C-alpha positions as CSV (number, residue, x, y, z in Angstrom):
1,M,96.0,200.6,-117.5
2,K,98.1,201.5,-114.4
3,L,98.3,204.9,-112.7
4,F,101.5,205.5,-110.6
5,I,100.7,208.1,-107.9
6,F,101.2,209.4,-104.4
7,D,98.1,209.8,-102.2
8,H,99.2,213.3,-101.0
9,C,99.9,214.6,-104.5
10,P,97.2,216.9,-105.9
11,F,98.4,216.5,-109.4
12,C,98.0,212.7,-109.1
13,M,94.5,213.3,-107.9
14,K,93.6,215.1,-111.1
15,A,94.1,211.9,-113.0
16,K,92.5,209.7,-110.3
17,M,89.4,211.9,-110.3
18,V,88.8,211.2,-114.0
19,A,89.4,207.5,-113.6
20,G,87.1,207.4,-110.6
21,I,84.1,209.3,-112.1
22,K,84.3,207.3,-115.3
23,K,84.8,204.0,-113.4
24,L,87.7,203.1,-115.6
25,P,89.5,199.8,-115.0
26,V,92.7,201.5,-113.9
27,E,95.0,200.0,-111.3
28,F,96.4,202.6,-108.8
29,V,100.0,201.9,-107.9
30,Y,101.5,203.9,-105.1
31,L,105.2,204.5,-105.5
32,Q,107.6,205.0,-102.6
33,N,108.3,208.7,-102.3
34,D,112.1,208.2,-102.3
35,D,112.1,205.8,-105.3
36,V,113.2,208.4,-107.9
37,N,114.5,205.7,-110.3
38,A,111.0,204.2,-110.6
39,R,109.8,207.4,-112.0
40,I,112.9,208.2,-114.2
41,E,113.0,204.8,-115.8
42,K,109.4,205.3,-117.0
43,V,109.2,208.9,-118.2
44,G,112.8,210.2,-118.0
45,A,112.0,212.5,-115.1
46,N,111.3,212.5,-111.4
47,M,107.6,213.2,-111.6
48,V,104.1,211.8,-110.9
49,P,101.5,210.9,-111.9
50,I,102.6,208.4,-114.6
51,L,100.1,206.5,-116.7
52,E,101.0,203.1,-118.2
53,K,98.7,202.7,-121.2
54,N,97.3,199.4,-122.4
55,D,100.0,199.2,-125.0
56,G,102.7,199.4,-122.3
57,S,103.8,202.9,-123.1
58,Y,104.0,205.6,-120.4
59,M,102.9,209.2,-120.3
60,A,103.3,212.0,-117.8
61,E,101.8,215.4,-117.0
62,S,98.7,215.4,-114.9
63,L,96.3,217.2,-117.2
64,D,97.5,215.3,-120.2
65,I,96.8,212.1,-118.4
66,A,93.4,213.4,-117.2
67,K,92.4,214.4,-120.7
68,Y,93.6,211.1,-122.1
69,L,91.6,209.1,-119.6
70,D,88.5,211.2,-120.3
71,E,88.8,211.1,-124.1
72,H,90.5,207.7,-125.0
73,D,87.1,205.9,-125.1
74,H,85.6,208.6,-127.3
75,H,83.0,209.4,-124.6
76,P,84.4,212.4,-122.6
77,I,82.3,213.5,-119.7
78,I,84.3,216.2,-118.0
79,E,82.6,219.5,-118.7
80,K,84.5,222.7,-119.8
81,S,85.9,225.2,-117.3
82,T,84.0,228.4,-116.5
83,H,86.1,229.8,-113.6
84,E,89.7,229.1,-114.8
85,E,91.0,232.6,-114.0
86,E,89.5,232.8,-110.5
87,I,90.9,229.4,-109.6
88,S,94.3,230.3,-110.9
89,E,94.4,233.5,-108.9
90,W,93.1,231.8,-105.8
91,L,95.7,229.0,-105.9
92,N,98.5,231.5,-106.5
93,A,97.5,233.4,-103.3
94,A,97.1,230.2,-101.2
95,R,99.9,228.0,-102.4
96,P,102.6,229.2,-100.0
97,L,100.3,228.5,-97.1
98,F,99.5,225.1,-98.5
99,A,103.1,224.0,-98.3
100,K,103.7,225.2,-94.8
101,L,100.5,223.6,-93.5
102,T,100.5,220.2,-95.2
103,F,104.0,219.1,-95.8
104,S,104.7,218.7,-92.0
105,R,101.6,216.6,-91.6
106,W,101.9,214.0,-94.5
107,T,104.5,211.9,-92.8
108,Q,102.3,211.6,-89.7
109,L,99.7,209.7,-91.7
110,D,99.7,206.1,-92.8
111,L,100.1,206.9,-96.5
112,P,101.3,204.2,-98.9
113,E,104.1,206.4,-100.4
114,F,105.7,206.5,-96.9
115,A,105.7,202.8,-96.2
116,R,109.6,202.9,-95.9
117,P,111.5,205.0,-93.3
118,E,113.8,206.0,-96.2
119,A,110.8,207.5,-98.0
120,I,109.9,209.6,-94.9
121,T,113.5,210.8,-94.5
122,W,113.8,211.7,-98.2
123,F,110.5,213.7,-98.2
124,T,111.3,215.5,-95.0
125,E,114.7,216.7,-96.1
126,K,113.4,217.9,-99.5
127,K,110.4,219.6,-98.2
128,E,112.0,221.2,-95.1
129,E,114.5,222.8,-97.6
130,F,111.6,223.9,-99.8
131,I,109.6,225.7,-97.0
132,G,112.8,227.1,-95.3
133,M,112.1,225.5,-91.9
134,N,111.9,222.2,-90.2
135,F,108.6,220.4,-89.8
136,E,108.4,221.0,-86.0
137,Q,108.6,224.8,-86.6
138,A,106.0,224.6,-89.4
139,L,103.6,222.7,-87.1
140,A,104.3,225.2,-84.3
141,N,103.4,228.1,-86.6
142,S,100.1,226.4,-87.8
143,N,97.8,228.9,-86.2
144,E,99.5,231.8,-88.1
145,Y,99.1,230.0,-91.4
146,I,95.5,229.0,-90.6
147,N,94.5,232.5,-89.8
148,A,95.9,233.7,-93.1
149,L,94.2,231.0,-95.0
150,N,90.7,231.2,-93.5
151,P,89.7,234.4,-95.4
152,L,90.8,232.8,-98.6
153,L,88.6,229.8,-97.9
154,V,85.6,232.1,-97.4
155,N,86.4,233.9,-100.6
156,A,86.4,230.6,-102.6
157,N,82.7,231.3,-103.4
158,F,83.2,231.1,-107.2
159,I,83.1,227.3,-107.0
160,T,79.9,225.4,-107.9
161,L,78.6,222.3,-106.2
162,P,78.2,219.3,-108.5
163,S,74.6,219.0,-107.2
164,E,74.0,222.5,-108.7
165,K,75.1,221.3,-112.2
166,G,73.5,217.9,-112.5
167,N,76.3,216.1,-110.6
168,Q,78.7,216.8,-113.4
169,I,82.4,217.3,-112.9
170,T,84.1,220.1,-114.8
171,W,87.8,220.9,-115.5
172,D,87.3,223.6,-112.8
173,D,86.8,220.7,-110.3
174,I,89.8,218.8,-111.7
175,N,92.0,221.8,-111.2
176,F,90.6,223.0,-107.8
177,F,89.4,220.0,-105.8
178,P,92.8,218.2,-105.4
179,F,94.4,221.2,-103.7
180,I,91.4,221.9,-101.4
181,R,91.3,218.2,-100.6
182,N,94.8,218.3,-99.3
183,L,93.9,221.0,-96.8
184,T,91.5,218.5,-95.1
185,V,94.6,217.1,-93.5
186,V,94.8,220.2,-91.3
187,K,92.6,219.5,-88.2
188,E,92.1,223.0,-87.0
189,L,91.2,224.5,-90.4
190,D,87.6,225.8,-90.5
191,F,86.0,225.1,-93.9
192,P,82.9,227.2,-94.7
193,P,79.8,225.0,-95.2
194,H,79.7,225.6,-99.0
195,L,83.3,224.5,-99.4
196,K,82.9,221.5,-97.1
197,N,79.8,220.4,-99.1
198,Y,81.8,220.8,-102.3
199,L,84.6,218.6,-101.0
200,E,82.2,215.9,-99.9
201,E,80.2,215.9,-103.1
202,V,83.2,215.7,-105.4
203,S,84.8,213.0,-103.2
204,E,81.6,210.9,-103.5
205,L,81.4,211.3,-107.3
206,T,85.1,210.6,-108.0
207,G,86.0,208.1,-105.2
208,V,88.9,210.3,-104.1
209,H,88.9,210.2,-100.3
210,L,89.3,213.1,-97.9
211,F,91.5,213.4,-94.9
212,F,89.1,214.7,-92.3
213,D,89.1,211.5,-90.3
214,V,92.8,211.4,-89.9
215,A,93.6,215.1,-89.9
216,V,96.5,216.4,-87.8
């Protein structure tokens, strides 16, 4: 199977987490961010992730792909959610800050989806319009967004470390970790010890790397 993804896309990481923890023989293919046609020709829409199954057919929608990868061999291992409501509420509160903090940083990293200058330009134009400011302004305002986000990070105490549940991954982790993982691209953000331990443990189990070493 092939999984078509972007490295900075949290929805893509939901699927990659399952493939990683199950050690599935899935090839990860990084599309160029501006190559809209490559997505549309597979699933009829501009979206990622996209899974190409063994029979050559394609499927979209991150959770559908994640569930397929977990269940297709009839040996699912992802445990049920227990904090779905808390995670949903937390993400709704934090999501506007995520965009303003991370979008302006992705194109400064050596990410495979930005190998072409055209991909960087396309992403920049789309995301500057989305956040209502240019990336330079967003970067200049980082301290404001960090100060607003820090209390939310402290309040993310509902999450359970994998080591506290037999090194099992749950659907809570599939839905929460990819978004928190993206925040590791923000160099000045102060992660509480519990949350940093959570990030490192889930990363180790799933093979989904963090951005601490290259944070901006």
